[in-house]
N, C-alpha and C positions, 0 to 999 in steps of 0.2 A: 597376476602382475599388477602392481600399484601404479595408477596413473599419476601424472605430475600435478594436476590442478587440485591441490590439497588445502585450500584456504576457503573460508566463508566468502560469500559475495560481498563486495565493498559496502553495500547498503546495510548489511547485517552488523557491521562494526559499530553503528550508532547504538544499537541495543546492547551489544556486547560491552561497549564502553560504559553505558549506564550501569549495567550489572557489576562491572569491574570497580567503578567508583564506589558503589554502595558496599561492595565487599571490602574495599580498602578502609572505608570509614568504620565499618563494623569491626574489622580486625584491629584497627588502631585503638578503639575504645576497649576491646577485650584485653589488649596488652597491659592496660592499667589496673586490672583486677588482681587483688591478692589471691594467693593460693588458699583453698578452703577444703576442709574435711578430708576426704580420701586422697586428694591431691598431695597433701602433706605426708601421707603414708609413703609415697614414692620418694619425696625429697628428704625426709628424715632418714630413710634407709641409705640414700646416696650420701648424705652427710656422715652417717655412721661408718660407711665403708671408707670414706676419706679419713675419718678420725681414728677408727680402730682397725682398719684393714679388712680384707675379704674374710679372714679367718675369725675375726672377733666381733663383727658387727651384729651377727644374729644373737649372740649372748648379751651384747650391750642393749639390744632392743627387747629381748625376751623371745623365747622360742616361738610362741604363737604368732607374733606379729613380725618376726624378723624376716621371714621369707614365705610369702603366701602363694607365690607363683614363680615360674622360672625367671631368673633375674636379669635377662638381657636388657630390658628397658631400664631397670635401675642402674645398670652399669653404663648405659648410654647417657643417663643423667649425670652419673659420676664424671664421665668424660667431659660433658658440657660444663660442669662446675669447675673442673680442673683447668679447662681452657679459658673460660670466660667469667668465672666467678660465680659464687652461689647467690644468684639474684632471681627474682621472679621473672624479670625480662629475659633472662637466659633461656629458661624453658618455654616461655611463651613465644619468643621469636623462633625457637626450634619448630614450634607448631605452625607458624606462618610459612616457614620453609617447606614443611611437609605438605601444607595445603597447596602450595604451588606445584610441588613434585607430583602429588596424587592427581591434581588437575591435568598436568601434562601427560601422565600415564593414561588417564581416562581418555584424553584427546587422542593420544597415540593409538589406543585400542580401537576407537571409532575409526580413525584414519586407516588402520590396517584392515579393519573389518569391511570397509566400504571401498576398498581398492579397485574392485572390478565393476563398480557401478558407474553410470553416466556422471559426468562432472557436476551438473546441477543438483542431482540427488545427493552426491557426496558432499558438496558445499553446504547443502541444507543440514545434513547430519552433523557436520563439524560446527556450524553456527549454533544449532540447537544444543549440542553438547556443551559448548562454552557458556551459553546463556544459562542453561539449567544448572550447571555446576557453580558458576559465580553467584547466582541469585539465591542459592540454597542456604538459609540461615543455620540449618542443622549441621551442614558440613563446615561452615565458617566457624561457628562457635565451638563445636566439639573437637575440631582439629587442634584447638588451643587448650583443650582440657588436658591437664598433666596426668595422663593415664596410658597404660600400655595398649588398651583396646582402641582408644581414639587416635593414637599417634602411630606406633610401630605396626600394630596389627592392620590398621587401615592402609598404611603404606605397603606392607608386604603382600596383602591380598591383592591390591591394585597392581603391584609389580608381577605377582605370579600369573594373574589373568592376562596381563599385557604380554608376558613371555610366551604363554600358551598360544595366544592368538598369533603372535609374530612367527613362531616356529612351527605351527601346525602344518603349513603347506610343504615343509621339508619331507624328504624321503630318505630311506636307507640309513647310511652311517651318519649323515648330517642330522637326521631326525634323532637318532640315538644320542649323539653328542649334545643336542639341545636339551635333553632331559636333565642334564646336570644343572642347568640354570634353575629349573623348577625344583630340583633337589635342594639347592642352596636356600631358596625361598622357604621351602617346607621346613628345613632344619631351623632357620632363623625364627619362623613362626612358632615352632614348638619350644624354642628356647625363650619365647616371650610369654605365651599363654598356652592353655591346653584345649579349650573347647572349640573356639572358632577355627583354629588350624585343623582340628578333626573334621569339622563341617566342610572345610575346603577339600580335604582329602576324599571324603565321601562324595563330594560333588564331582570330582575328577573321575572317580570310578563310575558314578551314575551316568555321566556324560558318555563315557565309552560304552557302557552296557546298552544305553538307549539307542546308540547309533551302531551297535553290533560291530564295534571296531576291536575285535578280540586280540589281534596282534599288537595294536597300540596299547590296549589295556594291559597286556603282559609287560610291555616295555615300561609303562608308567608305574605298574606295581613294583617292578624291580628297580628301575633307574631313577624314577622321580620320587615315589613314596618310600620305597625300601631304602634307597640310598640317602634320602633326606632324613628319615628316622634314624638310620645308622649314624649319620653325621651328627645329629642332635644328641644321640646317646653317647657318642664318643666325646663330644665337647662337654657334656654334663658330667660324665665320668671323670674326665681329666680335671674339671673344676673341683669336683668333690674330693679327689685325691690330693690336689694341691692345697686346698683350704681346710680339709678335715670336716667338710660338710656331709651330713647324712644324705644319702642318695634320695631318700623318700621324704625329705624335710617339708616340702610343700604338698606332696601327694596326700599324706595323712590328714593334713589340715583341710584340704579341699574336700576330701571324701567325707570326713567326719562332720565338718562344719557346714558345708554347702550342699553337697550332693544328697546326703541323707535328709537334710532339712528342706531343700527346695524341690528336688526332682521326685516328688511324691504324687500319688494319684489325687490326693486332696488339693494340693496346690494347682495341678493341671485342671481339675474339674472346676475349681474356684475361678481360675483364669477364663475358662470357657463361659462360665456364667456371667462374668464381668467383662466380656470382650468389648462391648460398645464403650465401656468406661476406659479400658486400657487403650483403645484405639485413639483416644483423644490426643495422646502425646505424639505419635507419628503423624496424625492427621493435621495438627496445627503447627508442629515443628517444620514439616516439609510441605505442607499445604494439601488440601483435599484433591485439587486437580492433578497434582503430581502422582498421587496414588491411583487416580482414575487412569491417567496416562499409562502407568505401569501395568495395571490390570488389563486394559484394552490391548496394549502392545503385546503383552504376554499371550493373550488369546489369539491375536493375529499370528504371532510366530508359531504357536502350537498348532494352529490350523494349517499353516504352510508346511510345517514339518510332517504332519500326518498325511497331507496330500502328496508330498514329494519324497519324503524319507531321505532328504538330502541334508546332511549335517553342515552346519556353519560353526566355525571356531568360536564365534561370538555367542553361540548358544550356551557356552559355559557361564557367561554372565547371568543368564536366566537361572540355570541350574544352581549355581553357587549362591546367587542372590536370594532365591527362595529358601534354600536349605539353611542359610544363615539367618534370614529375617524371621521366618515363621516360628522356630523354637524359641527365639528370644522374645517374641511377642507374648508368649504364654509364660515363660519361666525366665526370670532375671532377678537380680538381687533387690532391686527397688523398682516400683512401677514406672517411675519417671526417667529411668536411666536409658537414654537412647544411644549411649556410646557403643553398646554391643551390636546394634543394628546399623550403626553409621556406615560401616564398610560395605554394606549391601547397596547403598544408594548410588554411588558411582557406577556400580554394575547395572542397576536398573536404568540409569540414564543412558549408558552405553547400549543396552539391549533395545530400548525404545527408539533411540536415534537410528540405529541400524535397521530396525523393523520398519520404520517410516520410510527411510531412504530406499528400501528394497521394493517399494510399491510404485506403481505408475503415479499415484497421487503425490508421493514424495518428490518424484522428478518434476511434476507439473508445478508444485509449490516452489521448488528450487529455481525453476526457470522464471517463474513470476517474480520472485524476489530479486533474481539477477537483473531483471529489467527495471527495477525500481530506481527512481531518482532519489537524490539525497533529501528532497523535500518530503516525500512520502515516508521515508525512513524516520526523519525527525518527528513527523506527526505521530507515527506509531509509538516512538519512544515517549513522546509527551502524553499520549493516551495511557500508556502503561504506567507512567509516573503519576498521573492524576488518579488512576484506579488504585495505585499503591498507597496514596495518601488517604484514600477512603478507608482501606483496611488498617492503616496506621491510626486513624482517628478512632477506631474501635478500641484501641488499647492493646497492650501486650496480653495475649491469652494464657501464656504458660503459667503464671502464678495462680490463676484461678481454676486451672484444670482439675485440681483435687476436689473442688466443690461438688457435692452430689447434685444430680439432676433435680430440678425443682427450685434450686437457688436462683433468685432473680438475675444475678449478675451473669452467671454462666449461661443461663437460658437465653438471655438477651443477646449475648455475644454470638452464640451458636445461630440464632435466628438471623441476625444482621450479617453474619459472615456468609451463610449459605444461601440467603435469599437471592442476591444478585447473581451468584454462580448458577443457581437452579434455573433462573430465567434465561441466562445465556445458553446453558446446556440444552434447555428445552427448545429454544429457537434453533440452535445448531442441529439438533436431532430432527426437527421438523423439516428444515431445509435440506439436509442430507438425504433423509428418507424420501422426500418428495422429488428432488431433482437429481441427486447423485447417490442412489441407493448402493451401488457397487462400491462406492468410496466411503461408506459409513464408518467403518472401523478406523482406517487411516485418517479420515477427517476428524474423528473424535480424538485420536492421538495428537494430531497437530493442534487442535483447539485446546486440548488440555495442557500442552506445552506452553502455549501463550497465556492461558488462564492461570497457570501456576505462578507466573511472574508477579502480578500485583500483590497477592497476600504474602509471598516470600520477601519481596522487596520492602513491603510495609513493615514486616516484622524485623527485617534487618535495619531499617531506619530507626525503629524504636530501640533496638539493641545498641545501635551506634551512639545513642544519646543516654543510655540507661546508667544511672548511678548505682545500680545494684548488680548482683551476681547474675550473669546471663548464660550460664551453662551449669546444669545440675551436677553435683557430686554426690548428693544424697538428700533429695527433697528440699534443696536449699536455693532453687531458682528464685530470684527476686529478693534475696536477703540483702540487707543494708547494715552498715556500721562495723563490719569486721576490721577494716583497716584502722578506723578511729579507736576501736577498743584495744587493738594491739598497741597503738601509739600511747594510749593512756596507761596501760599496764606496764609498758616497757620502761617508763620513768618512775615507777612506784614499787613494783615487786622486787624483793631482794632474794638472794640465793638462800638465806637462812629461813625463809618463810615457806608456808605450805599453801597450795592453791588447789582449787577444784574448778576446772574449766575444760573447754573443748580441746581436742588434740591439735587442731590447726593453730590455735593461739599458743599452746605450749611449744609447738615447733618454732614459731617465731621467737619466743622468749629464749628458748634453749639454743637454737642454732643460728639465729641472726643477731641477737643481742647479747649472747653469752651469759644469760641469766638462767640458772638451773635450780629453781626451787623444788621442794618436794611436791610431787604432783599426784592428785587423786583424780582419776579419769571421770569426766562428766559426759553423759548424764547418768550412766549406770550407777555411779557412786551415790546418787541421791534416790533414784527410783527404787532401789533394792531395800531401802530403809522403811518402807511402808509397813504398817502393823504395829501393835503395842511393843513387841520386843525390839523391832527395828528402830522405833522412835526413841526408846531408852538408849540404845546403842549410839544413835546419832546425837542425842543430847549429850551423852558422855563425851563423844568426839569433839563436839563444839565447845563444851565447857572446860574440859581438862586439857585436851591437846587440840586447841581450836584451829580450824582452817583460817588463814589470814584473809583470803579472798575467795569468794564464790562468784562465778560468772555464769549467768543464765542467758539462754538465747531462745528465740521463738522456734527455730527450726528443730532443735534437739527435742524440744518438748512436744513436738507433733508425733514423734515415734517412741519417745520415752517420757510420758507425762509425769510430772511431779505431783504426787498426791497433795491434797489440800493440807493435810496434817503436817506434812514435811515442809510445805511452804510457810505455814504458820510458825513452825519451829525456827526456820531460817530468819524470819522477821523478828523473832524474839532475841536472837543473838547477833544479828547483823543489821547493818543499815545501808541504804542505797547511797553510793558515792559517784556513780557515773551512769549516764544513759547515752547509748550510741546506736541509733537505728534499731535493730532487733535485739540488741544486747543490753543487759543490765549487770553492773558490777556492784557487788556487795562486799563490805569490809566488816571484820569482826568489831563488836562494840568495845572490846578491850582497848582498842587504839582509837576510840572515837575522839575527834577533835585534832588528830595528828595528820589528817590528810593534807597533802600539798596542793 
């Protein structure tokens, strides 16, 4: 039974307010960023659906790129564009709405999971949940990333876990009826993407097996998972029949292009060898203390479960969080892409808050905070703010994470980031071991929750003022000049010309400005010309049917380097006409002197 006192203590609202203000500032700045790289894969599909209809957009785009995943998210964007217009703000604001909804679902899951606990412990859990969610820059920035994983998948995973926790106490027919809500979530998940929904389904089965809930396992296999898959299959079959789409249109693409290329022993073994390097992204996106909190709280909950063998519905957060987070740590499209693991962090926050509140230490901390006056609360918020500015003064770490160990800049950052945290952790461990040994683990969880705030708020502060891209779409965090380059080209490129540039720039020219030049995709269009035969072919292209504009950018050249021989050839036939941030615009020498 859920008790009524379901709000954080009044004094905690000072810290919650600080985190909320920083989240608003960070969201506001993120709303101004243009769509980049893979984000425009989504929006150009939505544009083509509106322009050519569901039956013709795949052919208009080309079979390979027309539909690479189930299209529920693309049709969500179609609906948004039809209702509010095809603008960047339309899809970015949708992300803000989802950030709020996912936060409320996470809050609701904590509230339901702590319903039987004493009010001080429950209030602490709710306060910690609000603070940890609002202060997390990974969640803030990625929810605005125009991508199915960061928006719909994150929402549906949070909704499925909330429904599971809410309905788990039910019995008999009421429990069976409640499975249909999970079935709808599972169906929508599989109509959006393939891999993360499969991880969630596996998590549900693992939860039941670990707790030996064989009857409920059968009910979930039939009425949650089976019914959800059947609903998704029926919806997909109906769509294919109505639009003439092949039923395996995205399956072949995913298997041939991604599974066979990524899910190999060489890739996994390579990831294991480079695990410390890969760990930089989650460590600095969500802070080292947050991951310490997660690990210690997981150990606490696992120990309690082994002792008592008493299941808690919120344990699904741990099972699903680990099953989603760990595989994506080792295997994902690009080392910097945290969008795949994003949906696990609200689950970790939920699990840690419930684990702490379930201990005597959590209740004691809750009582102590409830007795605080406003003065002490303001002092704590000021202390957290001062510590946050220390981390902000170190600079934004995300752009320098690809640097190898030994580079002065990354080594200096790692040292200055972890040194104060190590001192505080050492002091906390000594005090807890010496005076409160029985409270060592919950004390570390509580300390880690508090220590996660300064680095996270510091990063959010930097991102709230950043003139560059603050969420990666493909190794492009920190990129500058995209909007300026688009503005420049939109007043100069004509439909009768041929251009070689990045797909996001082409999207804006084609779909926002109505300019449809002949397009040669960059960077593959240049990198493949290396070698004597390729250079002859490229020179022929430039001299006989020349490209009118070539746009080079720093980001693309990190994963598709342009050979020196090709660069020299470009400079022979082209001249620089515009520099904007990380972008360089070259125009053919045939029209030299005609620039506006």
